[in-house]
All heavy atoms as TSV, in Angstrom:
chain	resi	resn	atom	element	x	y	z
A	1	PRO	N	N	-61.658	0.454	179.114
A	1	PRO	CA	C	-63.080	0.841	179.074
A	1	PRO	C	C	-63.539	1.277	177.683
A	1	PRO	O	O	-64.721	1.108	177.408
A	1	PRO	CB	C	-63.161	2.020	180.057
A	1	PRO	CG	C	-61.870	2.079	180.802
A	1	PRO	CD	C	-60.953	1.221	180.070
A	2	LEU	N	N	-62.668	1.757	176.854
A	2	LEU	CA	C	-63.089	2.156	175.476
A	2	LEU	C	C	-63.419	0.919	174.624
A	2	LEU	O	O	-64.078	1.052	173.636
A	2	LEU	CB	C	-62.000	3.009	174.800
A	2	LEU	CG	C	-61.767	4.369	175.411
A	2	LEU	CD1	C	-60.594	5.054	174.762
A	2	LEU	CD2	C	-62.983	5.217	175.361
A	3	VAL	N	N	-62.853	-0.222	174.986
A	3	VAL	CA	C	-63.125	-1.412	174.228
A	3	VAL	C	C	-64.353	-2.151	174.740
A	3	VAL	O	O	-65.219	-2.563	173.926
A	3	VAL	CB	C	-61.902	-2.375	174.269
A	3	VAL	CG1	C	-62.184	-3.693	173.616
A	3	VAL	CG2	C	-60.734	-1.675	173.659
A	4	THR	N	N	-64.472	-2.304	176.028
A	4	THR	CA	C	-65.573	-3.071	176.610
A	4	THR	C	C	-66.845	-2.238	176.784
A	4	THR	O	O	-67.917	-2.753	176.918
A	4	THR	CB	C	-65.198	-3.665	177.937
A	4	THR	OG1	O	-64.797	-2.604	178.883
A	4	THR	CG2	C	-64.007	-4.649	177.796
A	5	GLY	N	N	-66.706	-0.911	176.766
A	5	GLY	CA	C	-67.834	-0.024	176.950
A	5	GLY	C	C	-67.894	0.924	175.796
A	5	GLY	O	O	-67.045	0.892	174.893
A	6	PRO	N	N	-68.852	1.900	175.819
A	6	PRO	CA	C	-68.891	2.866	174.759
A	6	PRO	C	C	-67.596	3.611	174.601
A	6	PRO	O	O	-67.014	3.957	175.612
A	6	PRO	CB	C	-70.040	3.777	175.176
A	6	PRO	CG	C	-70.869	2.986	176.110
A	6	PRO	CD	C	-69.900	2.071	176.788
A	7	PRO	N	N	-67.107	3.837	173.479
A	7	PRO	CA	C	-67.636	3.615	172.149
A	7	PRO	C	C	-67.273	2.282	171.514
A	7	PRO	O	O	-67.465	2.099	170.352
A	7	PRO	CB	C	-67.056	4.706	171.327
A	7	PRO	CG	C	-65.703	4.929	171.911
A	7	PRO	CD	C	-65.840	4.674	173.373
A	8	HIS	N	N	-66.821	1.277	172.272
A	8	HIS	CA	C	-66.477	-0.084	171.819
A	8	HIS	C	C	-65.458	-0.023	170.672
A	8	HIS	O	O	-65.708	-0.464	169.549
A	8	HIS	CB	C	-67.722	-0.800	171.365
A	8	HIS	CG	C	-68.780	-0.957	172.440
A	8	HIS	ND1	N	-68.576	-1.849	173.455
A	8	HIS	CD2	C	-69.919	-0.286	172.706
A	8	HIS	CE1	C	-69.568	-1.784	174.299
A	8	HIS	NE2	N	-70.406	-0.822	173.869
A	9	VAL	N	N	-64.287	0.503	170.973
A	9	VAL	CA	C	-63.200	0.631	169.992
A	9	VAL	C	C	-62.721	-0.758	169.591
A	9	VAL	O	O	-62.398	-1.550	170.415
A	9	VAL	CB	C	-62.045	1.472	170.577
A	9	VAL	CG1	C	-60.863	1.488	169.666
A	9	VAL	CG2	C	-62.511	2.895	170.875
A	10	CYS	N	N	-62.698	-0.964	168.249
A	10	CYS	CA	C	-62.208	-2.206	167.691
A	10	CYS	C	C	-60.981	-1.985	166.853
A	10	CYS	O	O	-60.418	-2.939	166.285
A	10	CYS	CB	C	-63.284	-2.837	166.879
A	10	CYS	SG	S	-64.685	-3.499	167.793
A	11	PHE	N	N	-60.565	-0.713	166.638
A	11	PHE	CA	C	-59.441	-0.400	165.825
A	11	PHE	C	C	-58.688	0.731	166.463
A	11	PHE	O	O	-59.318	1.726	166.885
A	11	PHE	CB	C	-59.806	-0.051	164.414
A	11	PHE	CG	C	-58.697	0.516	163.575
A	11	PHE	CD1	C	-57.804	-0.321	163.022
A	11	PHE	CD2	C	-58.523	1.859	163.435
A	11	PHE	CE1	C	-56.664	0.215	162.268
A	11	PHE	CE2	C	-57.492	2.443	162.711
A	11	PHE	CZ	C	-56.556	1.594	162.129
A	12	TYR	N	N	-57.366	0.634	166.594
A	12	TYR	CA	C	-56.538	1.720	167.067
A	12	TYR	C	C	-55.229	1.758	166.236
A	12	TYR	O	O	-54.621	0.674	166.070
A	12	TYR	CB	C	-56.218	1.522	168.554
A	12	TYR	CG	C	-55.207	2.501	169.066
A	12	TYR	CD1	C	-55.562	3.675	169.663
A	12	TYR	CD2	C	-53.818	2.210	168.959
A	12	TYR	CE1	C	-54.662	4.617	170.126
A	12	TYR	CE2	C	-52.883	3.135	169.468
A	12	TYR	CZ	C	-53.337	4.302	170.007
A	12	TYR	OH	O	-52.409	5.229	170.474
A	13	ALA	N	N	-54.843	2.910	165.806
A	13	ALA	CA	C	-53.539	3.052	165.183
A	13	ALA	C	C	-52.915	4.349	165.704
A	13	ALA	O	O	-53.618	5.405	165.746
A	13	ALA	CB	C	-53.675	3.074	163.664
A	14	GLY	N	N	-51.722	4.291	166.162
A	14	GLY	CA	C	-51.089	5.542	166.718
A	14	GLY	C	C	-49.650	5.589	166.304
A	14	GLY	O	O	-48.961	4.570	166.075
A	15	VAL	N	N	-49.164	6.812	166.126
A	15	VAL	CA	C	-47.714	7.098	165.832
A	15	VAL	C	C	-47.246	8.169	166.771
A	15	VAL	O	O	-48.037	9.032	167.167
A	15	VAL	CB	C	-47.523	7.503	164.383
A	15	VAL	CG1	C	-47.858	6.363	163.411
A	15	VAL	CG2	C	-48.302	8.719	164.012
A	16	PRO	N	N	-46.036	8.122	167.196
A	16	PRO	CA	C	-45.516	9.110	168.181
A	16	PRO	C	C	-45.332	10.463	167.536
A	16	PRO	O	O	-45.034	10.594	166.360
A	16	PRO	CB	C	-44.156	8.516	168.606
A	16	PRO	CG	C	-43.729	7.612	167.487
A	16	PRO	CD	C	-45.071	7.111	166.874
A	17	LEU	N	N	-45.540	11.481	168.392
A	17	LEU	CA	C	-45.187	12.869	168.008
A	17	LEU	C	C	-43.801	13.077	168.550
A	17	LEU	O	O	-43.601	13.040	169.752
A	17	LEU	CB	C	-46.165	13.863	168.599
A	17	LEU	CG	C	-47.654	13.766	168.198
A	17	LEU	CD1	C	-48.504	14.672	169.059
A	17	LEU	CD2	C	-47.809	14.068	166.756
A	18	VAL	N	N	-42.843	13.279	167.658
A	18	VAL	CA	C	-41.426	13.397	168.037
A	18	VAL	C	C	-40.841	14.717	167.573
A	18	VAL	O	O	-41.063	15.095	166.413
A	18	VAL	CB	C	-40.616	12.198	167.417
A	18	VAL	CG1	C	-39.149	12.252	167.837
A	18	VAL	CG2	C	-41.243	10.878	167.755
A	19	ASP	N	N	-40.178	15.421	168.506
A	19	ASP	CA	C	-39.599	16.678	168.093
A	19	ASP	C	C	-38.235	16.467	167.392
A	19	ASP	O	O	-37.845	15.329	167.225
A	19	ASP	CB	C	-39.462	17.628	169.281
A	19	ASP	CG	C	-38.369	17.227	170.295
A	19	ASP	OD1	O	-37.582	16.312	170.025
A	19	ASP	OD2	O	-38.297	17.870	171.364
A	20	ALA	N	N	-37.604	17.512	166.957
A	20	ALA	CA	C	-36.348	17.438	166.169
A	20	ALA	C	C	-35.249	16.758	166.891
A	20	ALA	O	O	-34.320	16.183	166.338
A	20	ALA	CB	C	-35.973	18.840	165.730
A	21	ARG	N	N	-35.293	16.754	168.240
A	21	ARG	CA	C	-34.235	16.162	169.106
A	21	ARG	C	C	-34.562	14.662	169.396
A	21	ARG	O	O	-33.793	13.990	170.059
A	21	ARG	CB	C	-34.047	16.935	170.378
A	21	ARG	CG	C	-33.568	18.325	170.142
A	21	ARG	CD	C	-33.617	19.106	171.434
A	21	ARG	NE	N	-35.099	19.258	171.719
A	21	ARG	CZ	C	-35.584	19.666	172.857
A	21	ARG	NH1	N	-34.830	20.011	173.821
A	21	ARG	NH2	N	-36.910	19.785	172.984
A	22	GLY	N	N	-35.723	14.200	168.926
A	22	GLY	CA	C	-36.137	12.845	169.220
A	22	GLY	C	C	-36.937	12.699	170.470
A	22	GLY	O	O	-37.248	11.529	170.816
A	23	PHE	N	N	-37.267	13.757	171.097
A	23	PHE	CA	C	-38.056	13.697	172.327
A	23	PHE	C	C	-39.564	13.422	171.973
A	23	PHE	O	O	-40.121	14.065	171.080
A	23	PHE	CB	C	-37.993	15.017	173.077
A	23	PHE	CG	C	-38.699	15.025	174.375
A	23	PHE	CD1	C	-38.225	14.376	175.493
A	23	PHE	CD2	C	-39.901	15.697	174.498
A	23	PHE	CE1	C	-38.902	14.403	176.705
A	23	PHE	CE2	C	-40.620	15.711	175.649
A	23	PHE	CZ	C	-40.134	15.081	176.807
A	24	ARG	N	N	-40.135	12.447	172.621
A	24	ARG	CA	C	-41.539	12.081	172.344
A	24	ARG	C	C	-42.458	13.001	173.085
A	24	ARG	O	O	-42.408	13.134	174.270
A	24	ARG	CB	C	-41.816	10.659	172.733
A	24	ARG	CG	C	-41.058	9.708	171.865
A	24	ARG	CD	C	-41.333	8.215	172.306
A	24	ARG	NE	N	-40.468	7.375	171.467
A	24	ARG	CZ	C	-40.968	6.646	170.471
A	24	ARG	NH1	N	-42.202	6.728	170.141
A	24	ARG	NH2	N	-40.105	5.890	169.788
A	25	LEU	N	N	-43.302	13.725	172.289
A	25	LEU	CA	C	-44.188	14.693	172.855
A	25	LEU	C	C	-45.563	14.109	173.191
A	25	LEU	O	O	-46.337	14.646	173.970
A	25	LEU	CB	C	-44.374	15.825	171.804
A	25	LEU	CG	C	-43.147	16.526	171.328
A	25	LEU	CD1	C	-43.489	17.402	170.145
A	25	LEU	CD2	C	-42.488	17.302	172.424
A	26	GLY	N	N	-45.905	13.018	172.541
A	26	GLY	CA	C	-47.204	12.409	172.723
A	26	GLY	C	C	-47.437	11.414	171.540
A	26	GLY	O	O	-46.517	10.939	170.977
A	27	ALA	N	N	-48.703	11.282	171.211
A	27	ALA	CA	C	-49.072	10.405	170.097
A	27	ALA	C	C	-50.235	10.962	169.324
A	27	ALA	O	O	-51.110	11.671	169.908
A	27	ALA	CB	C	-49.393	8.980	170.583
A	28	LEU	N	N	-50.274	10.663	168.063
A	28	LEU	CA	C	-51.436	10.923	167.248
A	28	LEU	C	C	-52.046	9.637	166.939
A	28	LEU	O	O	-51.384	8.681	166.454
A	28	LEU	CB	C	-51.010	11.678	165.953
A	28	LEU	CG	C	-52.143	11.931	164.950
A	28	LEU	CD1	C	-53.072	12.998	165.520
A	28	LEU	CD2	C	-51.537	12.406	163.617
A	29	CYS	N	N	-53.354	9.494	167.264
A	29	CYS	CA	C	-53.998	8.181	167.014
A	29	CYS	C	C	-55.364	8.395	166.346
A	29	CYS	O	O	-55.944	9.413	166.342
A	29	CYS	CB	C	-54.149	7.402	168.291
A	29	CYS	SG	S	-55.340	8.165	169.466
A	30	VAL	N	N	-55.770	7.256	165.721
A	30	VAL	CA	C	-57.101	7.161	165.159
A	30	VAL	C	C	-57.757	5.889	165.719
A	30	VAL	O	O	-57.063	4.908	165.991
A	30	VAL	CB	C	-57.105	7.132	163.601
A	30	VAL	CG1	C	-56.701	8.493	163.053
A	30	VAL	CG2	C	-56.241	6.038	163.107
A	31	MET	N	N	-59.035	5.993	166.005
A	31	MET	CA	C	-59.766	4.873	166.525
A	31	MET	C	C	-61.039	4.727	165.732
A	31	MET	O	O	-61.535	5.669	165.171
A	31	MET	CB	C	-60.101	5.071	167.979
A	31	MET	CG	C	-58.900	5.130	168.890
A	31	MET	SD	S	-59.371	5.289	170.621
A	31	MET	CE	C	-59.218	7.101	170.757
A	32	ASP	N	N	-61.593	3.484	165.730
A	32	ASP	CA	C	-62.889	3.213	165.047
A	32	ASP	C	C	-63.569	2.126	165.803
A	32	ASP	O	O	-62.997	1.314	166.525
A	32	ASP	CB	C	-62.589	2.883	163.586
A	32	ASP	CG	C	-63.860	2.987	162.736
A	32	ASP	OD1	O	-64.964	3.109	163.226
A	32	ASP	OD2	O	-63.697	2.899	161.510
A	33	ARG	N	N	-64.925	2.104	165.621
A	33	ARG	CA	C	-65.679	1.042	166.173
A	33	ARG	C	C	-65.727	-0.223	165.263
A	33	ARG	O	O	-66.213	-1.275	165.660
A	33	ARG	CB	C	-67.104	1.516	166.428
A	33	ARG	CG	C	-67.126	2.517	167.601
A	33	ARG	CD	C	-68.549	2.972	167.888
A	33	ARG	NE	N	-68.844	3.971	166.882
A	33	ARG	CZ	C	-70.090	4.476	166.634
A	33	ARG	NH1	N	-71.091	4.058	167.371
A	33	ARG	NH2	N	-70.257	5.405	165.776
A	34	GLU	N	N	-65.178	-0.048	164.040
A	34	GLU	CA	C	-65.115	-1.165	163.121
A	34	GLU	C	C	-63.644	-1.755	163.023
A	34	GLU	O	O	-62.740	-0.916	162.949
A	34	GLU	CB	C	-65.515	-0.736	161.725
A	34	GLU	CG	C	-66.892	-0.170	161.643
A	34	GLU	CD	C	-67.997	-1.204	161.886
A	34	GLU	OE1	O	-67.790	-2.398	161.505
A	34	GLU	OE2	O	-69.022	-0.885	162.515
A	35	PRO	N	N	-63.466	-3.031	163.075
A	35	PRO	CA	C	-62.111	-3.515	162.889
A	35	PRO	C	C	-61.627	-3.263	161.478
A	35	PRO	O	O	-62.419	-3.288	160.541
A	35	PRO	CB	C	-62.274	-5.043	163.144
A	35	PRO	CG	C	-63.705	-5.339	163.136
A	35	PRO	CD	C	-64.477	-4.110	163.263
A	36	ARG	N	N	-60.395	-2.948	161.355
A	36	ARG	CA	C	-59.818	-2.661	160.040
A	36	ARG	C	C	-58.336	-2.782	160.078
A	36	ARG	O	O	-57.704	-2.917	161.118
A	36	ARG	CB	C	-60.218	-1.295	159.524
A	36	ARG	CG	C	-59.728	-0.172	160.418
A	36	ARG	CD	C	-60.195	1.246	159.958
A	36	ARG	NE	N	-61.628	1.399	160.150
A	36	ARG	CZ	C	-62.457	1.596	159.179
A	36	ARG	NH1	N	-62.108	1.621	157.956
A	36	ARG	NH2	N	-63.765	1.720	159.412
A	37	ARG	N	N	-57.677	-2.742	158.909
A	37	ARG	CA	C	-56.214	-2.693	158.785
A	37	ARG	C	C	-55.894	-1.415	157.980
A	37	ARG	O	O	-56.544	-1.080	157.028
A	37	ARG	CB	C	-55.705	-3.890	158.029
A	37	ARG	CG	C	-55.876	-5.229	158.787
A	37	ARG	CD	C	-55.131	-6.295	158.037
A	37	ARG	NE	N	-55.385	-7.647	158.579
A	37	ARG	CZ	C	-54.685	-8.102	159.597
A	37	ARG	NH1	N	-53.713	-7.451	160.166
A	37	ARG	NH2	N	-54.966	-9.299	160.052
A	38	LEU	N	N	-54.771	-0.810	158.366
A	38	LEU	CA	C	-54.290	0.341	157.661
A	38	LEU	C	C	-53.581	-0.096	156.378
A	38	LEU	O	O	-52.724	-1.080	156.439
A	38	LEU	CB	C	-53.352	1.199	158.490
A	38	LEU	CG	C	-53.946	2.086	159.542
A	38	LEU	CD1	C	-52.811	2.907	160.225
A	38	LEU	CD2	C	-54.975	3.048	158.956
A	39	ARG	N	N	-53.811	0.590	155.301
A	39	ARG	CA	C	-53.005	0.336	154.098
A	39	ARG	C	C	-51.750	1.124	154.298
A	39	ARG	O	O	-51.678	2.039	155.118
A	39	ARG	CB	C	-53.795	0.823	152.876
A	39	ARG	CG	C	-55.011	-0.001	152.549
A	39	ARG	CD	C	-55.657	0.510	151.268
A	39	ARG	NE	N	-57.087	0.295	151.430
A	39	ARG	CZ	C	-57.997	1.243	151.431
A	39	ARG	NH1	N	-57.651	2.525	151.222
A	39	ARG	NH2	N	-59.243	0.931	151.643
A	40	GLU	N	N	-50.711	0.805	153.533
A	40	GLU	CA	C	-49.447	1.430	153.639
A	40	GLU	C	C	-49.561	2.981	153.442
A	40	GLU	O	O	-48.968	3.713	154.170
A	40	GLU	CB	C	-48.455	0.856	152.633
A	40	GLU	CG	C	-47.034	1.355	152.729
A	40	GLU	CD	C	-46.357	1.068	154.082
A	40	GLU	OE1	O	-46.646	0.030	154.627
A	40	GLU	OE2	O	-45.541	1.900	154.521
A	41	ARG	N	N	-50.324	3.381	152.460
A	41	ARG	CA	C	-50.483	4.852	152.258
A	41	ARG	C	C	-51.187	5.547	153.365
A	41	ARG	O	O	-50.923	6.679	153.682
A	41	ARG	CB	C	-51.169	5.091	150.898
A	41	ARG	CG	C	-52.591	4.741	150.857
A	41	ARG	CD	C	-53.206	5.063	149.540
A	41	ARG	NE	N	-54.642	4.869	149.735
A	41	ARG	CZ	C	-55.586	5.111	148.891
A	41	ARG	NH1	N	-55.254	5.632	147.735
A	41	ARG	NH2	N	-56.806	4.957	149.196
A	42	GLU	N	N	-52.097	4.836	154.020
A	42	GLU	CA	C	-52.813	5.412	155.193
A	42	GLU	C	C	-51.877	5.565	156.341
A	42	GLU	O	O	-51.879	6.581	157.106
A	42	GLU	CB	C	-54.027	4.530	155.569
A	42	GLU	CG	C	-55.101	4.526	154.534
A	42	GLU	CD	C	-56.149	3.525	154.734
A	42	GLU	OE1	O	-55.830	2.431	155.307
A	42	GLU	OE2	O	-57.308	3.792	154.386
A	43	LEU	N	N	-50.993	4.571	156.545
A	43	LEU	CA	C	-49.993	4.667	157.608
A	43	LEU	C	C	-49.037	5.799	157.329
A	43	LEU	O	O	-48.715	6.620	158.206
A	43	LEU	CB	C	-49.213	3.349	157.753
A	43	LEU	CG	C	-48.107	3.311	158.799
A	43	LEU	CD1	C	-48.626	3.737	160.198
A	43	LEU	CD2	C	-47.413	2.016	158.751
A	44	ARG	N	N	-48.597	5.967	156.106
A	44	ARG	CA	C	-47.709	7.067	155.739
A	44	ARG	C	C	-48.411	8.413	155.949
A	44	ARG	O	O	-47.764	9.352	156.463
A	44	ARG	CB	C	-47.252	6.958	154.278
A	44	ARG	CG	C	-46.171	5.950	154.050
A	44	ARG	CD	C	-45.529	6.018	152.726
A	44	ARG	NE	N	-46.417	6.174	151.629
A	44	ARG	CZ	C	-46.908	5.130	150.887
A	44	ARG	NH1	N	-46.555	3.935	151.190
A	44	ARG	NH2	N	-47.757	5.307	149.928
A	45	ALA	N	N	-49.662	8.510	155.648
A	45	ALA	CA	C	-50.413	9.763	155.867
A	45	ALA	C	C	-50.464	10.062	157.354
A	45	ALA	O	O	-50.286	11.200	157.781
A	45	ALA	CB	C	-51.789	9.638	155.296
A	46	LEU	N	N	-50.676	9.037	158.219
A	46	LEU	CA	C	-50.760	9.234	159.671
A	46	LEU	C	C	-49.392	9.720	160.175
A	46	LEU	O	O	-49.321	10.597	160.990
A	46	LEU	CB	C	-51.215	7.954	160.324
A	46	LEU	CG	C	-51.508	8.004	161.819
A	46	LEU	CD1	C	-52.577	8.999	162.139
A	46	LEU	CD2	C	-51.900	6.624	162.308
A	47	GLU	N	N	-48.342	9.123	159.652
A	47	GLU	CA	C	-46.978	9.506	160.058
A	47	GLU	C	C	-46.706	10.947	159.650
A	47	GLU	O	O	-46.059	11.721	160.383
A	47	GLU	CB	C	-45.953	8.555	159.470
A	47	GLU	CG	C	-46.017	7.180	160.097
A	47	GLU	CD	C	-45.160	6.166	159.336
A	47	GLU	OE1	O	-44.846	6.356	158.144
A	47	GLU	OE2	O	-44.791	5.181	159.990
A	48	GLU	N	N	-47.150	11.320	158.427
A	48	GLU	CA	C	-46.924	12.695	157.967
A	48	GLU	C	C	-47.731	13.665	158.806
A	48	GLU	O	O	-47.176	14.755	159.135
A	48	GLU	CB	C	-47.330	12.822	156.485
A	48	GLU	CG	C	-46.372	12.135	155.563
A	48	GLU	CD	C	-46.810	12.179	154.138
A	48	GLU	OE1	O	-47.585	13.142	153.740
A	48	GLU	OE2	O	-46.414	11.270	153.346
A	49	LEU	N	N	-48.940	13.365	159.160
A	49	LEU	CA	C	-49.727	14.228	159.988
A	49	LEU	C	C	-49.074	14.370	161.376
A	49	LEU	O	O	-49.073	15.449	161.932
A	49	LEU	CB	C	-51.129	13.669	160.150
A	49	LEU	CG	C	-52.070	13.845	158.972
A	49	LEU	CD1	C	-53.369	13.049	159.155
A	49	LEU	CD2	C	-52.380	15.327	158.699
A	50	ALA	N	N	-48.543	13.319	161.927
A	50	ALA	CA	C	-47.858	13.382	163.233
A	50	ALA	C	C	-46.657	14.292	163.096
A	50	ALA	O	O	-46.366	15.094	164.047
A	50	ALA	CB	C	-47.445	11.990	163.667
A	51	ALA	N	N	-45.870	14.212	162.031
A	51	ALA	CA	C	-44.730	15.114	161.884
A	51	ALA	C	C	-45.169	16.596	161.818
A	51	ALA	O	O	-44.569	17.422	162.404
A	51	ALA	CB	C	-43.953	14.703	160.615
A	52	ILE	N	N	-46.247	16.838	161.085
A	52	ILE	CA	C	-46.779	18.178	161.013
A	52	ILE	C	C	-47.194	18.687	162.420
A	52	ILE	O	O	-46.954	19.825	162.831
A	52	ILE	CB	C	-47.943	18.260	159.971
A	52	ILE	CG1	C	-47.360	18.053	158.596
A	52	ILE	CG2	C	-48.679	19.618	160.097
A	52	ILE	CD1	C	-48.467	17.815	157.564
A	53	ALA	N	N	-47.947	17.832	163.097
A	53	ALA	CA	C	-48.428	18.187	164.455
A	53	ALA	C	C	-47.258	18.477	165.420
A	53	ALA	O	O	-47.278	19.442	166.176
A	53	ALA	CB	C	-49.281	17.105	164.986
A	54	ALA	N	N	-46.231	17.637	165.324
A	54	ALA	CA	C	-45.024	17.807	166.204
A	54	ALA	C	C	-44.391	19.166	165.902
A	54	ALA	O	O	-43.957	19.877	166.810
A	54	ALA	CB	C	-44.070	16.661	166.080
A	55	GLU	N	N	-44.262	19.502	164.635
A	55	GLU	CA	C	-43.694	20.788	164.234
A	55	GLU	C	C	-44.495	21.977	164.749
A	55	GLU	O	O	-43.955	22.923	165.215
A	55	GLU	CB	C	-43.502	20.830	162.751
A	55	GLU	CG	C	-42.929	22.096	162.215
A	55	GLU	CD	C	-41.524	22.459	162.712
A	55	GLU	OE1	O	-40.792	21.532	163.144
A	55	GLU	OE2	O	-41.146	23.627	162.697
A	56	GLU	N	N	-45.851	21.838	164.645
A	56	GLU	CA	C	-46.655	22.899	165.127
A	56	GLU	C	C	-46.595	23.081	166.630
A	56	GLU	O	O	-46.604	24.170	167.144
A	56	GLU	CB	C	-48.135	22.656	164.761
A	56	GLU	CG	C	-48.358	22.859	163.239
A	56	GLU	CD	C	-48.051	24.210	162.769
A	56	GLU	OE1	O	-48.370	25.258	163.416
A	56	GLU	OE2	O	-47.402	24.333	161.690
A	57	ILE	N	N	-46.449	21.963	167.346
A	57	ILE	CA	C	-46.248	22.001	168.807
A	57	ILE	C	C	-44.935	22.764	169.133
A	57	ILE	O	O	-44.858	23.541	170.025
A	57	ILE	CB	C	-46.273	20.636	169.445
A	57	ILE	CG1	C	-47.720	20.040	169.291
A	57	ILE	CG2	C	-45.769	20.620	170.897
A	57	ILE	CD1	C	-47.808	18.572	169.690
A	58	ARG	N	N	-43.904	22.428	168.362
A	58	ARG	CA	C	-42.645	23.038	168.567
A	58	ARG	C	C	-42.685	24.565	168.335
A	58	ARG	O	O	-42.052	25.324	169.108
A	58	ARG	CB	C	-41.545	22.458	167.607
A	58	ARG	CG	C	-40.126	22.973	167.853
A	58	ARG	CD	C	-39.186	22.641	166.709
A	58	ARG	NE	N	-39.471	23.349	165.495
A	58	ARG	CZ	C	-39.238	24.586	165.233
A	58	ARG	NH1	N	-38.640	25.344	166.161
A	58	ARG	NH2	N	-39.504	25.158	164.082
A	59	ARG	N	N	-43.451	25.001	167.384
A	59	ARG	CA	C	-43.529	26.436	167.058
A	59	ARG	C	C	-44.404	27.206	168.041
A	59	ARG	O	O	-44.272	28.402	168.119
A	59	ARG	CB	C	-44.155	26.621	165.659
A	59	ARG	CG	C	-43.252	26.165	164.550
A	59	ARG	CD	C	-43.962	26.343	163.224
A	59	ARG	NE	N	-43.149	25.867	162.145
A	59	ARG	CZ	C	-43.404	26.049	160.873
A	59	ARG	NH1	N	-44.475	26.692	160.563
A	59	ARG	NH2	N	-42.607	25.582	159.972
A	60	ARG	N	N	-45.252	26.517	168.800
A	60	ARG	CA	C	-46.151	27.243	169.691
A	60	ARG	C	C	-45.399	27.744	170.899
A	60	ARG	O	O	-44.498	27.096	171.424
A	60	ARG	CB	C	-47.223	26.196	170.176
A	60	ARG	CG	C	-48.385	26.805	170.815
A	60	ARG	CD	C	-49.460	25.726	170.976
A	60	ARG	NE	N	-50.231	25.569	169.724
A	60	ARG	CZ	C	-51.366	26.216	169.390
A	60	ARG	NH1	N	-51.788	27.039	170.272
A	60	ARG	NH2	N	-51.917	25.953	168.329
A	61	PRO	N	N	-45.655	29.004	171.274
A	61	PRO	CA	C	-44.973	29.603	172.412
A	61	PRO	C	C	-45.220	28.726	173.694
A	61	PRO	O	O	-46.304	28.155	173.892
A	61	PRO	CB	C	-45.661	30.967	172.621
A	61	PRO	CG	C	-46.314	31.231	171.318
A	61	PRO	CD	C	-46.623	29.913	170.675
A	62	ALA	N	N	-44.214	28.664	174.532
A	62	ALA	CA	C	-44.266	27.827	175.765
A	62	ALA	C	C	-45.385	28.320	176.677
A	62	ALA	O	O	-45.862	27.540	177.486
A	62	ALA	CB	C	-42.958	27.853	176.442
A	63	SER	N	N	-45.807	29.564	176.612
A	63	SER	CA	C	-46.803	30.061	177.549
A	63	SER	C	C	-48.218	29.563	177.235
A	63	SER	O	O	-49.078	29.738	178.016
A	63	SER	CB	C	-46.795	31.593	177.474
A	63	SER	OG	O	-47.126	32.101	176.229
A	64	MET	N	N	-48.412	28.910	176.121
A	64	MET	CA	C	-49.761	28.488	175.757
A	64	MET	C	C	-50.118	27.165	176.406
A	64	MET	O	O	-49.482	26.322	176.736
A	64	MET	CB	C	-49.948	28.362	174.307
A	64	MET	CG	C	-49.899	29.741	173.670
A	64	MET	SD	S	-50.292	29.589	171.917
A	64	MET	CE	C	-52.081	29.930	172.011
């Protein structure tokens, strides 16, 4: 529905959020209504952000 209806996504890039044991916690993704290709440095930045997010999730108390 995101492709055929609003917001008409034409670009998606996602990388997994992985904890220190290799367990997949989810994914960090970016979407756009314009078709595009990621440059290598943009992909690396997305991967770095995913690693930071996974670490922050790990640090968060389980009760949250």
